[in-house]
DOVO-180496 format. One line per 3 residues: their letters; for each residue x, y, z of N, C-alpha, C. Coordinates in steps of 0.2 Angstrom, whole numbers, plus 5000, padded with zeros to 4 digits. Layout:
! residues N
A	X Y Z X Y Z X Y Z | ...
END
This chain:
! residues 434
MKR	5004 4994 5000 5000 5000 5000 5004 5006 5000 | 5002 5012 4997 5005 5018 4997 5001 5024 4998 | 5003 5028 5003 4999 5034 5005 5000 5039 5000
FAL	4995 5043 4997 4997 5048 4992 4996 5055 4995 | 4990 5056 4998 4989 5063 5000 4984 5064 5005 | 4986 5067 5010 4981 5068 5016 4976 5073 5014
CII	4970 5072 5017 4964 5076 5015 4962 5081 5020 | 4961 5078 5026 4958 5082 5032 4959 5078 5038 | 4958 5082 5044 4958 5078 5050 4951 5079 5053
LAS	4949 5073 5056 4943 5072 5059 4943 5074 5066 | 4939 5078 5069 4939 5079 5076 4936 5073 5079 | 4938 5071 5085 4936 5064 5087 4929 5064 5088
TAL	4925 5069 5090 4918 5068 5091 4914 5072 5086 | 4917 5077 5083 4913 5081 5078 4913 5078 5071 | 4918 5074 5070 4918 5070 5063 4918 5075 5057
SVP	4923 5079 5057 4924 5084 5051 4925 5079 5045 | 4926 5082 5039 4926 5078 5033 4932 5079 5028 | 4933 5074 5024 4938 5076 5019 4936 5080 5013
VRA	4940 5081 5009 4938 5085 5002 4933 5081 4999 | 4928 5084 4996 4923 5081 4992 4918 5076 4996 | 4918 5077 5003 4913 5073 5007 4908 5078 5010
ATP	4902 5075 5012 4897 5079 5015 4899 5078 5023 | 4897 5084 5026 4898 5084 5033 4893 5081 5037 | 4894 5076 5042 4889 5073 5046 4886 5078 5050
TSA	4880 5077 5052 4876 5082 5056 4879 5081 5063 | 4878 5087 5067 4880 5087 5074 4876 5082 5078 | 4870 5080 5076 4866 5075 5079 4869 5068 5078
TAP	4872 5067 5073 4875 5060 5071 4881 5058 5075 | 4885 5062 5076 4891 5060 5080 4890 5058 5087 | 4886 5061 5091 4885 5058 5098 4881 5051 5097
ADA	4877 5050 5092 4874 5044 5092 4879 5038 5090 | 4884 5040 5086 4889 5035 5084 4893 5034 5090 | 4895 5039 5094 4899 5038 5100 4896 5034 5105
RAI	4889 5035 5106 4885 5030 5110 4885 5023 5108 | 4884 5022 5102 4884 5015 5099 4891 5012 5100 | 4896 5015 5099 4903 5012 5100 4904 5011 5108
AAI	4902 5015 5112 4903 5014 5119 4899 5008 5121 | 4893 5007 5118 4889 5001 5120 4892 4995 5118 | 4895 4995 5112 4899 4989 5110 4905 4987 5115
RAR	4909 4993 5116 4914 4992 5121 4913 4989 5128 | 4906 4991 5130 4904 4989 5136 4902 4982 5137 | 4901 4978 5131 4898 4972 5131 4903 4967 5134
PAV	4901 4962 5139 4906 4958 5142 4910 4954 5137 | 4907 4952 5132 4911 4948 5127 4916 4952 5123 | 4915 4958 5122 4920 4963 5119 4926 4964 5124
KAA	4924 4965 5131 4929 4966 5136 4934 4959 5136 | 4930 4953 5135 4934 4947 5135 4939 4947 5129 | 4936 4950 5123 4940 4950 5117 4946 4954 5118
FAA	4945 4960 5121 4951 4965 5123 4956 4961 5127 | 4954 4957 5132 4959 4954 5136 4962 4948 5132 | 4959 4945 5127 4962 4940 5123 4967 4943 5118
LEA	4966 4949 5116 4971 4953 5112 4977 4954 5116 | 4976 4956 5122 4982 4958 5126 4986 4951 5128 | 4982 4946 5129 4986 4939 5131 4990 4936 5125
EHD	4988 4938 5119 4991 4935 5113 4996 4939 5110 | 4998 4945 5113 5002 4949 5110 5009 4946 5107 | 5012 4942 5111 5018 4938 5109 5017 4934 5103
QWV	5011 4931 5103 5009 4926 5097 5008 4931 5091 | 5006 4937 5092 5005 4941 5086 5012 4943 5083 | 5017 4944 5088 5024 4945 5085 5026 4939 5082
DNI	5025 4933 5085 5028 4927 5082 5025 4926 5075 | 5018 4927 5074 5015 4927 5068 5018 4931 5063 | 5020 4937 5065 5023 4942 5060 5030 4939 5057
VTL	5034 4936 5062 5040 4933 5060 5039 4928 5056 | 5035 4923 5057 5033 4917 5053 5031 4919 5046 | 5026 4923 5046 5024 4925 5039 5029 4929 5035
TQI	5032 4933 5038 5037 4937 5034 5042 4933 5031 | 5044 4927 5035 5050 4923 5032 5047 4918 5027 | 5041 4918 5025 5038 4914 5020 5038 4919 5014
PAP	5042 4918 5009 5042 4923 5003 5036 4923 5000 | 5034 4929 4998 5028 4930 4994 5029 4936 4989 | 5033 4935 4984 5035 4940 4979 5029 4940 4974
PFK	5029 4946 4970 5023 4947 4965 5022 4941 4961 | 5015 4939 4961 5013 4933 4957 5015 4926 4960 | 5018 4926 4966 5020 4920 4969 5019 4920 4976
EEA	5013 4920 4978 5010 4921 4985 5008 4914 4987 | 5009 4908 4983 5006 4902 4985 5008 4899 4992 | 5015 4899 4993 5017 4896 4999 5014 4900 5005
RAK	5014 4907 5005 5012 4911 5011 5004 4909 5011 | 5001 4909 5006 4993 4908 5006 4992 4901 5009 | 4995 4896 5008 4994 4889 5011 4995 4890 5018
AYA	5001 4893 5020 5002 4894 5028 4996 4898 5031 | 4994 4903 5027 4989 4908 5030 4982 4904 5031 | 4981 4900 5026 4974 4896 5026 4975 4891 5032
DMF	4980 4888 5034 4981 4884 5040 4980 4888 5046 | 4982 4894 5046 4981 4899 5052 4974 4901 5053 | 4971 4902 5047 4963 4903 5048 4960 4897 5051
RAA	4961 4891 5049 4958 4885 5052 4960 4885 5059 | 4966 4886 5061 4968 4885 5068 4965 4891 5072 | 4963 4896 5069 4960 4902 5073 4953 4901 5074
GLT	4950 4896 5070 4943 4894 5071 4938 4896 5066 | 4940 4899 5060 4936 4900 5055 4933 4894 5051 | 4927 4895 5048 4924 4890 5044 4925 4891 5037
DVE	4923 4886 5033 4923 4887 5025 4930 4890 5023 | 4935 4888 5025 4942 4891 5023 4944 4887 5017 | 4946 4892 5012 4948 4889 5005 4953 4894 5002
IDE	4956 4892 4997 4960 4897 4993 4956 4897 4986 | 4953 4903 4984 4949 4903 4978 4953 4903 4972 | 4950 4904 4966 4953 4903 4960 4958 4908 4958
GGN	4957 4914 4962 4962 4919 4961 4968 4919 4965 | 4968 4914 4970 4973 4914 4975 4972 4917 4982 | 4966 4920 4983 4965 4923 4989 4963 4917 4994
VLG	4965 4919 5000 4963 4914 5006 4957 4917 5009 | 4952 4913 5010 4945 4915 5012 4943 4911 5018 | 4940 4914 5023 4938 4911 5029 4932 4914 5032
LRR	4927 4911 5035 4921 4914 5037 4920 4913 5044 | 4918 4919 5047 4915 4919 5054 4907 4920 5054 | 4904 4915 5055 4896 4915 5054 4893 4919 5059
GSG	4888 4923 5057 4885 4928 5062 4878 4924 5064 | 4874 4928 5067 4868 4926 5070 4862 4927 5065 | 4863 4930 5060 4858 4932 5055 4856 4926 5050
KPG	4852 4927 5046 4850 4922 5041 4856 4920 5036 | 4857 4914 5036 4862 4911 5031 4862 4914 5024 | 4867 4916 5021 4867 4918 5014 4866 4926 5014
GKL	4865 4929 5019 4863 4936 5019 4870 4940 5018 | 4869 4947 5019 4874 4952 5018 4880 4950 5023 | 4886 4952 5021 4892 4951 5025 4896 4957 5024
IVV	4901 4957 5029 4907 4962 5028 4913 4958 5027 | 4918 4961 5024 4924 4958 5022 4930 4962 5025 | 4934 4958 5028 4940 4961 5031 4946 4958 5028
SAH	4951 4962 5025 4956 4959 5021 4963 4962 5023 | 4968 4958 5022 4975 4960 5022 4979 4957 5016 | 4984 4960 5013 4986 4957 5007 4993 4953 5008
LDT	4993 4947 5005 4998 4942 5006 5005 4944 5002 | 5004 4948 4997 5010 4949 4993 5015 4955 4995 | 5021 4955 4993 5025 4960 4994 5028 4963 4988
VFP	5032 4969 4988 5034 4971 4982 5041 4968 4980 | 5044 4964 4984 5051 4962 4983 5051 4956 4979 | 5056 4956 4974 5056 4950 4969 5059 4944 4972
EGT	5058 4938 4969 5060 4932 4971 5067 4932 4973 | 5069 4929 4978 5076 4928 4980 5078 4933 4985 | 5074 4938 4987 5075 4943 4992 5076 4940 4999
PVT	5081 4941 5002 5082 4938 5009 5076 4941 5014 | 5073 4937 5017 5067 4939 5021 5068 4937 5029 | 5074 4935 5031 5075 4934 5038 5074 4940 5042
VRR	5070 4939 5047 5068 4944 5052 5073 4945 5057 | 5075 4952 5058 5080 4954 5063 5076 4958 5069 | 5077 4956 5075 5074 4959 5080 5079 4963 5084
EGN	5077 4969 5086 5081 4974 5090 5076 4977 5095 | 5075 4974 5101 5070 4977 5106 5063 4976 5103 | 5060 4981 5103 5053 4981 5100 5052 4982 5093
KLH	5058 4982 5089 5058 4983 5082 5060 4977 5078 | 5056 4975 5073 5057 4970 5068 5059 4973 5062 | 5065 4970 5059 5067 4972 5053 5067 4967 5047
APG	5064 4968 5042 5064 4963 5036 5060 4966 5030 | 5061 4964 5024 5057 4967 5019 5050 4964 5019 | 5045 4968 5019 5038 4966 5019 5035 4965 5026
VGD	5039 4966 5032 5037 4965 5038 5031 4969 5040 | 5031 4975 5038 5025 4979 5039 5020 4979 5034 | 5022 4980 5028 5017 4980 5022 5017 4974 5018
DVA	5013 4969 5019 5007 4970 5024 5007 4964 5029 | 5013 4961 5031 5013 4955 5035 5010 4957 5042 | 5011 4963 5045 5008 4966 5051 5001 4966 5050
GLA	4998 4968 5044 4991 4967 5043 4988 4960 5043 | 4992 4956 5040 4990 4949 5041 4989 4946 5048 | 4995 4947 5052 4995 4945 5059 4990 4948 5063
TQL	4988 4955 5062 4983 4958 5065 4976 4955 5064 | 4975 4954 5058 4969 4950 5056 4968 4944 5060 | 4973 4940 5060 4973 4934 5064 4971 4935 5071
SLI	4974 4940 5074 4973 4942 5081 4965 4944 5082 | 4962 4948 5077 4955 4949 5078 4951 4943 5077 | 4953 4939 5073 4949 4932 5072 4949 4928 5079
KAI	4955 4927 5082 4955 4923 5088 4952 4927 5094 | 4952 4933 5094 4948 4937 5099 4941 4936 5098 | 4938 4937 5092 4931 4936 5091 4929 4929 5093
VGA	4933 4924 5090 4931 4917 5091 4932 4915 5099 | 4937 4917 5102 4938 4915 5109 4933 4918 5113 | 4931 4924 5112 4925 4927 5116 4918 4925 5114
NIS	4918 4921 5109 4911 4918 5106 4907 4924 5104 | 4910 4929 5101 4906 4935 5098 4903 4933 5091 | 4896 4933 5091 4892 4932 5085 4889 4938 5083
APM	4891 4942 5078 4887 4948 5075 4881 4946 5071 | 4877 4950 5070 4871 4948 5065 4873 4946 5058 | 4879 4950 5056 4881 4948 5049 4887 4944 5049
DIL	4888 4939 5044 4894 4935 5043 4900 4940 5042 | 4906 4938 5044 4912 4942 5043 4916 4937 5039 | 4918 4939 5033 4923 4936 5028 4930 4938 5029
FVG	4934 4934 5031 4941 4937 5032 4945 4934 5026 | 4949 4938 5023 4953 4937 5017 4960 4939 5017 | 4964 4934 5015 4971 4936 5014 4972 4936 5006
DVG	4973 4942 5003 4972 4943 4996 4979 4943 4992 | 4979 4942 4986 4984 4942 4982 4984 4948 4977 | 4990 4950 4975 4990 4955 4969 4989 4962 4971
EEG	4990 4964 4977 4989 4971 4979 4995 4976 4977 | 5001 4973 4977 5007 4977 4975 5008 4977 4968 | 5011 4983 4965 5014 4984 4959 5009 4981 4953
LGD	5012 4977 4949 5008 4975 4943 5003 4969 4945 | 5003 4968 4951 4997 4963 4953 4991 4966 4952 | 4990 4973 4951 4984 4976 4949 4978 4974 4952
LRG	4978 4973 4959 4972 4971 4963 4969 4965 4960 | 4972 4961 4957 4969 4955 4954 4965 4951 4960 | 4967 4951 4966 4964 4947 4971 4957 4950 4972
MKQ	4957 4957 4973 4951 4960 4974 4946 4960 4968 | 4949 4960 4962 4945 4960 4956 4941 4953 4956 | 4945 4947 4958 4942 4941 4959 4937 4941 4964
LFH	4938 4943 4970 4933 4943 4975 4927 4947 4973 | 4927 4953 4970 4921 4957 4969 4918 4956 4962 | 4921 4953 4958 4919 4952 4951 4917 4945 4949
KGK	4920 4940 4952 4919 4933 4951 4918 4929 4957 | 4920 4931 4963 4920 4926 4968 4913 4925 4970 | 4912 4919 4974 4905 4917 4976 4902 4921 4981
YKD	4906 4926 4985 4903 4930 4989 4901 4937 4986 | 4903 4938 4980 4902 4945 4977 4896 4949 4978 | 4890 4945 4978 4884 4948 4979 4881 4949 4986
RIA	4886 4947 4990 4884 4947 4998 4887 4953 5001 | 4892 4956 4998 4897 4961 5002 4893 4967 5003 | 4892 4969 5009 4889 4976 5011 4894 4981 5013
SFF	4900 4979 5015 4905 4984 5017 4912 4981 5017 | 4917 4984 5017 4924 4982 5017 4929 4985 5021 | 4934 4982 5024 4939 4984 5027 4946 4981 5025
SID	4951 4985 5023 4957 4983 5022 4962 4985 5028 | 4966 4980 5030 4970 4982 5036 4977 4983 5033 | 4979 4989 5031 4985 4991 5027 4987 4998 5028
DGS	4986 5001 5034 4988 5008 5035 4994 5007 5040 | 5000 5011 5039 5005 5010 5044 5005 5015 5049 | 5000 5019 5050 5000 5023 5056 4995 5021 5061
VDG	4994 5025 5066 4989 5024 5072 4983 5027 5070 | 4982 5033 5067 4976 5036 5066 4974 5037 5059 | 4977 5033 5054 4975 5033 5047 4968 5030 5046
LIN	4964 5033 5042 4957 5031 5040 4957 5032 5032 | 4959 5028 5028 4959 5029 5021 4952 5028 5018 | 4949 5033 5016 4942 5033 5013 4942 5035 5006
GGV	4948 5036 5003 4948 5038 4996 4953 5034 4992 | 4951 5032 4986 4955 5027 4982 4958 5031 4976 | 4965 5031 4976 4968 5034 4970 4968 5029 4964
GSK	4965 5031 4959 4965 5026 4953 4971 5027 4949 | 4973 5022 4945 4979 5022 4941 4978 5018 4934 | 4981 5020 4929 4982 5017 4923 4989 5017 4921
RYR	4991 5011 4919 4998 5010 4917 4998 5006 4910 | 5003 5009 4906 5004 5007 4899 5011 5004 4898 | 5012 4999 4894 5018 4998 4891 5017 4999 4883
LTF	5021 5004 4881 5020 5005 4874 5027 5003 4870 | 5025 4999 4865 5031 4996 4861 5031 4999 4854 | 5036 5003 4852 5037 5006 4846 5042 5002 4842
TGP	5039 5001 4836 5043 4997 4831 5044 5000 4824 | 5050 4998 4821 5051 5001 4814 5056 4997 4811 | 5058 4999 4805 5062 4994 4800 5069 4993 4803
GGH	5072 4998 4807 5079 4997 4809 5084 4998 4803 | 5090 4998 4805 5095 4998 4800 5102 5001 4803 | 5107 5001 4799 5113 5003 4801 5113 5011 4802
SFG	5116 5013 4807 5116 5020 4809 5119 5025 4804 | 5123 5022 4800 5127 5026 4795 5123 5025 4788 | 5123 5018 4786 5121 5017 4780 5114 5018 4779
AFG	5110 5017 4784 5102 5018 4783 5100 5025 4786 | 5105 5029 4787 5103 5036 4790 5097 5039 4786 | 5092 5042 4789 5087 5045 4786 5080 5041 4786
LVN	5081 5034 4788 5075 5030 4790 5072 5032 4796 | 5065 5031 4797 5062 5032 4803 5065 5029 4809 | 5064 5032 4815 5067 5029 4821 5062 5028 4826
PMT	5061 5022 4829 5056 5022 4834 5058 5025 4840 | 5064 5026 4842 5066 5030 4848 5064 5037 4847 | 5064 5040 4841 5062 5047 4841 5055 5048 4842
AMS	5051 5043 4840 5044 5044 4841 5042 5043 4849 | 5046 5038 4852 5045 5037 4859 5047 5043 4863 | 5053 5046 4861 5055 5052 4864 5050 5058 4864
QAI	5048 5059 4858 5043 5064 4857 5036 5063 4861 | 5034 5056 4862 5029 5055 4866 5030 5057 4873 | 5036 5055 4876 5038 5057 4882 5037 5065 4883
VDL	5041 5068 4879 5041 5076 4879 5034 5078 4879 | 5029 5076 4875 5022 5078 4874 5018 5076 4881 | 5020 5070 4884 5016 5069 4890 5017 5074 4895
YKI	5023 5076 4896 5025 5081 4901 5022 5088 4899 | 5019 5089 4894 5015 5095 4892 5008 5095 4894 | 5005 5089 4896 4998 5089 4897 4997 5092 4904
PVP	4992 5097 4904 4990 5100 4910 4986 5095 4914 | 4987 5095 4921 4982 5091 4925 4981 5095 4931 | 4975 5094 4934 4973 5098 4940 4977 5096 4947
QSP	4978 5101 4951 4980 5099 4958 4975 5096 4962 | 4969 5098 4961 4964 5095 4965 4958 5094 4960 | 4956 5087 4959 4958 5081 4962 4965 5080 4960
KTT	4970 5078 4964 4977 5077 4962 4977 5072 4957 | 4981 5074 4952 4982 5069 4946 4989 5070 4943 | 4992 5064 4942 4999 5064 4940 5001 5059 4935
YSA	5007 5060 4932 5009 5055 4927 5017 5054 4928 | 5019 5049 4925 5026 5047 4925 5028 5043 4920 | 5033 5045 4916 5037 5040 4911 5042 5037 4915
SVV	5041 5030 4916 5045 5027 4922 5050 5022 4920 | 5049 5018 4915 5054 5014 4913 5055 5013 4905 | 5061 5013 4902 5062 5013 4895 5067 5007 4893
GGG	5067 5005 4887 5071 4999 4885 5071 4999 4878 | 5076 4995 4875 5076 4993 4868 5082 4995 4865 | 5083 4994 4858 5089 4994 4854 5093 4988 4855
SSV	5098 4988 4850 5103 4982 4850 5110 4984 4850 | 5111 4990 4847 5118 4992 4846 5119 4999 4846 | 5125 5002 4848 5126 5009 4847 5126 5011 4840
NAI	5128 5007 4835 5128 5009 4828 5122 5006 4824 | 5116 5005 4827 5111 5003 4824 5104 5007 4825 | 5101 5009 4820 5094 5011 4821 5090 5006 4824
PQE	5087 5007 4830 5083 5001 4834 5077 4999 4830 | 5076 4993 4830 5069 4990 4827 5064 4991 4832 | 5066 4991 4839 5060 4991 4844 5063 4994 4850
VWL	5059 4999 4853 5060 5002 4859 5053 5002 4863 | 5054 5002 4870 5048 5002 4874 5048 5006 4880 | 5042 5008 4882 5041 5013 4887 5035 5011 4892
QVD	5036 5012 4898 5031 5011 4903 5029 5018 4906 | 5023 5019 4907 5020 5025 4909 5015 5024 4915 | 5015 5028 4920 5010 5027 4926 5006 5034 4926
MRS	5000 5033 4926 4995 5039 4927 4991 5038 4933 | 4990 5043 4937 4986 5042 4943 4981 5048 4944 | 4975 5047 4948 4971 5052 4949 4966 5050 4955
ESA	4964 5055 4959 4959 5054 4964 4952 5054 4961 | 4952 5056 4955 4946 5056 4951 4946 5051 4945 | 4941 5047 4944 4940 5043 4939 4939 5047 4932
AEL	4936 5052 4932 4935 5056 4927 4941 5060 4924 | 4945 5062 4929 4951 5066 4927 4956 5060 4925 | 4956 5054 4927 4961 5049 4925 4959 5047 4918
AKL	4953 5047 4916 4951 5045 4910 4953 5051 4905 | 4952 5057 4907 4954 5063 4902 4961 5062 4901 | 4965 5061 4906 4973 5061 4906 4975 5055 4901
EQA	4971 5049 4902 4973 5044 4898 4972 5045 4890 | 4966 5048 4889 4964 5050 4882 4969 5055 4879 | 4971 5060 4883 4976 5065 4881 4983 5062 4879
FLA	4985 5057 4884 4991 5054 4883 4991 5050 4876 | 4986 5046 4875 4986 5041 4870 4986 5045 4863 | 4983 5051 4863 4983 5055 4857 4990 5058 4856
TVD	4994 5060 4861 5001 5062 4860 5005 5056 4857 | 5004 5050 4859 5007 5044 4857 5006 5044 4849 | 5000 5044 4847 4998 5043 4840 5001 5049 4836
KAV	5001 5055 4839 5004 5061 4836 5011 5060 4835 | 5015 5058 4840 5022 5057 4839 5024 5052 4834 | 5020 5046 4833 5021 5041 4828 5020 5045 4821
ETE	5014 5048 4821 5013 5052 4814 5018 5057 4812 | 5021 5060 4817 5026 5065 4816 5032 5062 4813 | 5034 5057 4817 5041 5053 4815 5040 5050 4808
NGA	5034 5047 4806 5033 5044 4800 5033 5050 4794 | 5031 5056 4796 5031 5061 4791 5038 5065 4790 | 5042 5064 4795 5048 5068 4795 5054 5064 4792
RSI	5054 5057 4792 5059 5053 4789 5056 5048 4784 | 5061 5044 4781 5059 5040 4776 5055 5034 4779 | 5050 5031 4775 5046 5025 4777 5047 5020 4772
KEG	5052 5021 4767 5053 5016 4762 5054 5009 4764 | 5057 5008 4770 5058 5001 4773 5052 4999 4778 | 5047 5004 4778 5042 5003 4783 5041 5008 4788
PIR	5035 5009 4790 5034 5015 4795 5035 5013 4802 | 5034 5018 4807 5034 5017 4814 5027 5014 4816 | 5027 5009 4820 5020 5007 4823 5021 5007 4830
VDK	5015 5007 4834 5016 5007 4841 5010 5002 4844 | 5012 4998 4848 5007 4994 4852 5006 4997 4859 | 5000 4998 4861 4998 5001 4867 4995 4995 4871
KVV	4999 4993 4876 4996 4988 4881 4995 4990 4888 | 4989 4989 4890 4987 4991 4897 4990 4986 4902 | 4994 4988 4906 4998 4983 4911 4995 4985 4918
GDR	4991 4990 4919 4988 4991 4926 4982 4995 4925 | 4977 4993 4929 4971 4997 4929 4968 4997 4936 | 4969 5002 4940 4966 5002 4947 4961 5007 4947
PAG	4955 5005 4949 4949 5010 4948 4950 5015 4954 | 4947 5021 4953 4947 5026 4958 4940 5026 4962 | 4939 5029 4967 4933 5029 4971 4934 5032 4978
STT	4929 5033 4981 4929 5036 4988 4923 5033 4992 | 4923 5034 4999 4918 5032 5003 4917 5039 5008 | 4912 5042 5007 4911 5049 5010 4911 5048 5017
ADT	4913 5054 5021 4913 5054 5028 4906 5053 5031 | 4901 5054 5028 4894 5054 5031 4892 5046 5030 | 4896 5042 5027 4894 5035 5027 4894 5032 5034
ALV	4890 5027 5036 4890 5024 5043 4896 5021 5044 | 4899 5018 5039 4906 5014 5040 4911 5019 5042 | 4912 5025 5039 4917 5030 5041 4915 5033 5048
RQT	4909 5035 5049 4907 5038 5055 4909 5033 5061 | 4906 5027 5060 4907 5022 5066 4914 5021 5067 | 4918 5020 5062 4925 5019 5063 4929 5024 5066
AAA	4927 5030 5064 4930 5036 5067 4928 5037 5074 | 4922 5035 5076 4920 5035 5083 4924 5029 5087 | 4925 5024 5084 4929 5018 5087 4936 5021 5089
YAA	4939 5025 5084 4946 5028 5085 4945 5032 5091 | 4940 5037 5091 4939 5042 5096 4939 5039 5103 | 4936 5033 5104 4935 5030 5110 4942 5027 5113
EGV	4947 5027 5109 4954 5026 5111 4958 5032 5111 | 4955 5038 5111 4958 5044 5111 4962 5046 5105 | 4960 5043 5099 4963 5044 5093 4959 5048 5088
TAR	4962 5053 5085 4958 5057 5080 4959 5054 5073 | 4954 5052 5070 4955 5049 5064 4957 5054 5058 | 4962 5052 5054 4965 5056 5049 4963 5053 5042
MSF	4959 5056 5038 4957 5053 5032 4961 5055 5026 | 4962 5051 5021 4966 5052 5016 4964 5048 5010 | 4968 5050 5004 4967 5046 4998 4974 5041 4998
SST	4973 5035 4995 4978 5031 4994 4976 5026 4989 | 4981 5021 4987 4979 5016 4983 4980 5009 4986 | 4974 5006 4988 4974 5000 4992 4969 4995 4989
DAN	4968 4990 4992 4963 4985 4990 4956 4988 4990 | 4955 4993 4994 4949 4996 4995 4946 5000 4989 | 4951 5001 4984 4949 5004 4978 4944 5001 4974
VPM	4944 4994 4974 4939 4990 4970 4932 4991 4973 | 4931 4989 4979 4924 4991 4982 4922 4998 4981 | 4926 5003 4983 4924 5010 4982 4922 5011 4975
SLG	4925 5008 4970 4923 5010 4963 4916 5007 4961 | 4914 5002 4965 4908 4999 4964 4902 5002 4968 | 4904 5007 4972 4899 5010 4977 4898 5006 4983
IPA	4902 5002 4985 4902 4998 4991 4906 5002 4996 | 4903 5003 5002 4907 5007 5007 4913 5003 5009 | 4919 5006 5009 4925 5003 5010 4931 5008 5013
ITI	4935 5006 5017 4940 5010 5020 4946 5005 5021 | 4952 5009 5023 4958 5005 5025 4960 5008 5032 | 4961 5003 5036 4962 5005 5043 4969 5002 5045
PRA	4972 5004 5051 4979 5003 5053 4980 4995 5054 | 4987 4994 5053 4989 4987 5054 4992 4985 5061 | 4991 4990 5065 4994 4989 5072 5001 4989 5073
ATG	5005 4992 5068 5012 4992 5069 5014 4998 5065 | 5017 5003 5068 5020 5009 5065 5027 5007 5063 | 5030 5010 5058 5037 5009 5056 5039 5014 5051
GRG	5044 5011 5047 5047 5015 5042 5050 5011 5037 | 5053 5015 5032 5056 5012 5026 5052 5007 5022 | 5046 5008 5022 5042 5003 5018 5044 5002 5011
HSP	5043 4996 5008 5045 4995 5001 5053 4995 5000 | 5057 4995 5005 5064 4995 5005 5067 4989 5009 | 5073 4986 5007 5075 4981 5010 5076 4981 5018
DEW	5077 4988 5020 5077 4989 5027 5071 4991 5031 | 5065 4989 5028 5059 4990 5031 5059 4988 5038 | 5055 4992 5043 5055 4990 5050 5048 4992 5053
IDV	5046 4988 5058 5040 4990 5062 5042 4990 5069 | 5038 4994 5073 5038 4994 5080 5032 4989 5083 | 5033 4984 5087 5028 4980 5090 5027 4981 5097
SAP	5028 4987 5099 5027 4989 5106 5020 4987 5108 | 5018 4984 5114 5012 4982 5116 5007 4987 5116 | 5008 4993 5120 5003 4998 5122 5000 5001 5115
ESL	5004 5003 5110 5001 5006 5104 4998 5001 5100 | 5001 4995 5099 4998 4990 5095 4991 4987 5097 | 4990 4987 5104 4984 4985 5107 4979 4990 5106
KVK	4981 4996 5107 4976 5001 5105 4973 5001 5098 | 4977 5000 5093 4975 4999 5087 4970 4993 5086 | 4972 4987 5088 4968 4981 5088 4961 4982 5091
RMD	4961 4986 5096 4954 4987 5099 4950 4991 5095 | 4953 4997 5092 4950 5001 5087 4947 4997 5081 | 4952 4993 5078 4950 4989 5072 4944 4984 5074
LVA	4945 4981 5080 4940 4976 5082 4933 4979 5083 | 4932 4984 5086 4926 4988 5088 4923 4990 5081 | 4927 4993 5077 4925 4996 5070 4922 4990 5066
LLA	4925 4984 5066 4922 4979 5061 4916 4976 5065 | 4916 4976 5071 4910 4973 5075 4904 4978 5074 | 4905 4985 5074 4900 4989 5072 4897 4989 5065
AAG	4902 4988 5061 4900 4987 5054 4895 4981 5053 | 4897 4975 5057 4893 4969 5056 4887 4969 5060 | 4885 4975 5063 4878 4976 5066 4878 4974 5074
YR	4884 4973 5077 4885 4970 5084 4883 4976 5088 | 4879 4975 5093 4877 4981 5097 4876 4978 5105
END
C-alpha cells in the first residue's frame, strides 16, 4: 500500500470531513459515540480485549513466521497455504483458497444464512522480487525485514482479531469474511480484489469492506487513487546508423511521446499525476533500433480526470508516431506502436457521512485517537469503485522504510493493542453488533 495525499483531520467527536465529502450532522456524531461505547461495554468485547492483550507475543511470532515465507509478486502460494492453515487454527469455517489465489475464511453471524456480510482483508504479497532475503532481525521492540510491515503486520493483526472474536464467542448479526488477498502490490493490479468482487462466490453478499493496510495509528483511508499503466512498444524497420541514415526511428517517436506527455496539464485537485517510468530497447550503438518500449504510470483521485489524462496521453502517442513517419523515410516501413494496458486500478471514495466511516472514526475516538482521512491506493479501491462502502484501517504496527530492504516496524504492546481494539470495535459495528 502507498499513501498519496492527506485530505483532512477528523475531530474525534465532531467528525469533520475530507475533500469532496458531506459533513455529518452534529446529531449524528453523539449517536455514533454512544453506539461504540455500548459495543465496548459488552462483556464479550471486554473478553476479546483481554484476549488481544494475552496473545500479543503470538502476534509478534506470527509476523516473524509469515514474513519469512516469501511472497513475491505473482508467487504468493506458499504464504497463502500457511495463512489458510492459520485461519483454520483460529477457528474460521469454510476456509479455502479461491481461483484467484485469495485465502478465504468465514465467521458466521447470527443472521439468516446467505445474507449480507462484511469483508476484512490484508494482502499476502510484497513488492520484493523472488530471492530477496526475508529473515527477520529483532532489536528490542523493532522487527526488521522486507515486507514485515506492508502487509505482514496486517495479516497478523487480522489473525489476532479472528482469535479474539472466536475466543470470546462473539457472533454479530452479519457474517464476517476474512481474506488474505493476492496482487495488491505493483503489477498485481488488485487481481485478488477483482476476483473477489467480480467473480467470487461472495460477490453479491458484500455490504462493506475493510482493508488492514495503513502504517499509522490514526489513518482512515476513505479515498482510492486510481491508476492506469501502459507499456508502449514502438517498432520500425531498423538499419545501420550510417548506411540507413534517414529512415524513421522508433526511439524518436518514443522520445517525442515522452516530451508531449509532460506538456499535458492536470489539476492539483483532484490530484492527478503521470510518470514516464521505465524505457528499454535497441541492440547496438551503431544501429537504428527496430524496437523500443516505454512504461507510463498515470494516477488520479478522480476517475473522470484519470480518463481525460489517459485519452490525452494516447493522442500524444499517436501524434508522435505520425510526426516521425512524416519527418523521415518510410521506404523500409513505417513506425508502429502497440499500446498495452499493464495496470488498471479504479478510483473511488467512501464519503465521511457513510455509517462505515462515522462508526470507525468513533471507534478511534473511544481510544483517544483522532481519525485522519486520506486518499491512497489500496485493496479498498475496488469496492469503492463499485459503490460499496470501503475503508483502509491501521495494521497495528507503525514503522518506516516501507518497500525497501530495510523496512521495519515497532511491535510495542501499548500502541499495537490500542489499534487492535479500534479495528475490532469498528468491524463489529459494521457487522451490526450492538
